[in-house]
N, C-alpha and C positions, 0 to 999 in steps of 0.2 A: 542370533542366527546360527552361531557354530554350533554351540549348546544342542539348540532344536533338528541342526542338520542328523545328529544321531538319533536322537531319540523318539519312539515312535510316537504315532499323531494318537490324540484323545479318544478318537471315535474307533468303534471297533469294526475289522476288518470283514464286512459285509462276506466276501468270498468264503472265508474261512469259517464264518458262522453257518454257512450253508453247506459246507463240508462237512461239520459237526454232528449234523443229523444222522449220519450211519457212515462213520470214520474207520470200519472195521478193515485192518491190513487186507484181508483175504478179498476184501470187494475191491480194492486198490488192485492187487495182484491181477484177479479175474477182469476187471475193468481194463487194464491195460493190455493184457493180452487179446481181449475185443477190439479194444483199439487198434494193434497191431494187425491183427486179422481181419479187420474190417478196411482198413486202409491197402494191406496187401491185393485182395478179391475186389476192393474197388481200383487199385490202379490197372490189373488186370482187365479189369471189364471195360475201365475207360477207355484203355489204348487198342482194345479189341474193338469197339463201338469205332472210336474216330478212325481206326486203321481202316476198316472196314467201308465205312463210309467215303473215305479218300483214297480206298484202294493203294493204301501205303505200306511198306514194311517199316514199322519202327524202330525195329535192330539194324536193320542195313541204313536206315537214314542216321541213326546215332553214329555207327561205324563210320560213314562217309562224311558227317560233318563233326568229326570228334576236334578235328583244329579250324574248320570254316565254322560259320554262323548263317544261320536263317530266320528271319523275324518270325515266321509263320510256325517254325518249328519250336522258337521260343515260347511263343504264346500257346500252344499248346502243352508244351512241358508244364507250363504256370498252371493251367486250366486244372492240370491235374490232381492239384492240391486240395482240390474241391473234394476229393475222395478222403481226406484227413479229418475232413469235420462231421463224417458221419459216426464215427466211434464216440467220441467225446460227448457229442449229445446225446446218444443212446444210450451208453453207461451211465451217464449223470442221473437221467430220468429212471433207469430199469435196477440201478445197482445201490443209489445214492438218496433217492428222492430229493434229485436237485433240479431245479429249472433250467433251461438253456441260457435266462438272464443270469442266475449264479456263477456261469462261468467268464463272466465280463465283469463284475461287478456293477454297481449304479449307472446307468446307462448315459444318463445326460452328464454326469462327472467326465466318466470314461471319455466321451467326445471332447470334452475341454483339454482334459490331460494328454489327449492323443496331439493333438492340434500344437498345443506346447512343447510337447517333446520334438515333433517333426521342425516347429519353428527355431528351437534351441541347437537340433542337430544340425540343419542346414546352414545356420548362423557360424556354427564352430568348424564344421566341416569346410566352407568355405574360407574361412580363417585357415586352415591347414591345409588349401590345397597351394596358397602362395608359397608354403616351404619348397624350397628347391628339391627338384628331382630329377636326376638327369638319364631321363626317358623320356623320349618324342612319341606323344601320341598320333594315332595313325586314324585318319577317318574311316567310320564303316557306313553309316546311313547316311544319305541325302539327308540335308536340313527338313526338305518337305516329304518324305518319304518318313522321317523320323517322327515328326508333328503327326502324320496322319495314322501312326501305330502306338503312339504314346498315350491318348485316353483309353484305351483298351489295355496297355500294357500297366498303366498305373491301379487300374481296377482287378488286375489278374495279382499283380503282386501284393495289393490290399489282402486279395484273397490267401494267395500263398503265408505270408507272414503273419496272418491274422490266424489260420489254421494252425500252423507250428506254436504260437502264442496260448493258444485256448488248447493245445493237447499238454503241451509242456508248464505253462505257467498255470492256466485257467482251470485244469484239470490235475496232473501230477503234482504241483507245487501245493495247491489249495487241500487236497485230500492227505497231503504229508504233512502241512503244516496243522492241519486238524488234529493229528495223531500224537505230532513231536514238535515239542519247542526250540530245539537247536536248529539254527541252520545249515549245521553239517549234514541236517538230512533234509531238510524241504528246498535249500537254496543249491546245496553242492549235487545232490542225485540226479533232479533232472536235468542240471546244465551238463554234468558226466555225459549224461545219455544222449543230449542234445548235442555235445560235442561230438562223442562217438558217430552219433549221424553222419556226421560231413567227413567221416573219414573215408579217402578213396585215394589209395596209394596208388593205382593204376592212372590215374590220372592225373596226381599233384607229386609223384613221386616220394624224393626224402623230406619233400614237405608237408608231406599228408599229417603227421603228428603237429606241427606248428599249425597248421589250418584246424585241427582238432581243438589245441590250446586255445586259439584265437575264439571259436565260438564256446568255447565252454566260458573264458570271460566273460565273452555277451552275455553269455544265458545266468552269469551271477550275477551281472549288473541289471538285469531284465527282472533277475527274481527277487532282487532288492527293491527294484522300481514298483512290482506289483505289488509285493508284502508290505510297504512303508506307505504307498498310496493307495490302495484297496481296490483297485480295478486294471485291469490288461491295458487302459488307455497309453500310459508314459512306455511300456515296454514294447508294446504294439507301435505307436508311434516312431520311436528310436528304431525298429526292427524295419518297419516300412519305409522312413526316410533312407535307412542304410542300403536298402534292397534297390532302390530307386537309384540311389547314386552308384551302386556295385554292377545295373543292370542296365539301366535305360542312359546314363552317364558316360562312365568309363568303367569298360569291363576288359575281360581278359575273350579272346577269339573261343569259340564252341558252342556247343549246343543252347547253353544259358545266357550267349553274349549276343544274339541278333537283334536284341532291341537296341543296343546302345549307339550313342552318338561318336563316339571314340573307342578304339581299341588301343589296351596295350601292347606294344611288339614284341610282348615276351611270351613264352610258352608256361603252362601251369606247374608241368615237372621241372622247371629249367628252378633247382633249388638254390643257387649260387644268388638268384635275382629274387625269388618270391620270399624268402625266409627273412630278409630284412623289410622287405615289404610289408610281410605279415607282423612282424614284431613293431613297425611303426604303426600300421593298425591297430594293433592292442593297444600301444598308447592312449593314441585318438579316441579309441572305444572307451578308455577311463576316463578322458579329461570330458568328453561328451556326456558318459553317466552323471560326473558331477556336476557339470553345467544343469541337466534337467533336474536334477534333486534340489540343486539350490534355487531353480527357477520356482519350482513346483512347490517348496516350503514358503519362499517370499510369497508367492500368491495366497497360500494358508494364514500367513501372518497376516497380507493387506486384508482379506474378509475377517478379521476378528475385531 
């Protein structure tokens, strides 16, 4: 088992095979720019449409809710990630002769791996929750109201995490892996970009770069799972379960904390408290990554 933990699978990665049809770097650069442009334009259109329909000024809403939480605002913000899906699907077809399915890998296997990752995450995260932490949780939503919002919240978190995984792992990583063999390129580069996309010094203060580090480490773990097991399933399941825990269970107050059952009684820019929590989360992320990897390799061996 230990030997197989590091070895690649016998079967070829179907996502990388699809990317090898047109692996030229200029196509990837143009594709990445199109993805960025369609996301920015899509977000502007999305918030214009939602603001027009609800007669809401989202800039004002964001400012007034910078420390408080509103479940409707959180749902609207999560829904905006639909616009991130446009670019990868479009450029895969236009520039790389790839189907939309090739950004996911084999769908049946992806689905199984997704739920294995979710199960491993929930098991290990629940175990980590018993580690003493000198922070008292504050109730946010009433349980009945929380349950009412939960189904839609889960769907939108699945869309949000799926959109990010499709862009960073399904598209960028597989196209880089089709061109370069070194993980210093196909794993590290998308992970660095993923981490930098979460850089928010105005919100996180001196803890901002630690959050970049945490998301970058998660990106590396997700990159490894995607490359090793040939689908988005493990990374997406890992990402989905993580964000459900961080948005729907226990969250910081603010625009993305409206769906949480409990809030942490700390500010996102309180570096003295946030940095130890972020470092703890990095350690938990690595343990869960190892757990998902072992579970999926055990499943491979059991089916041989």
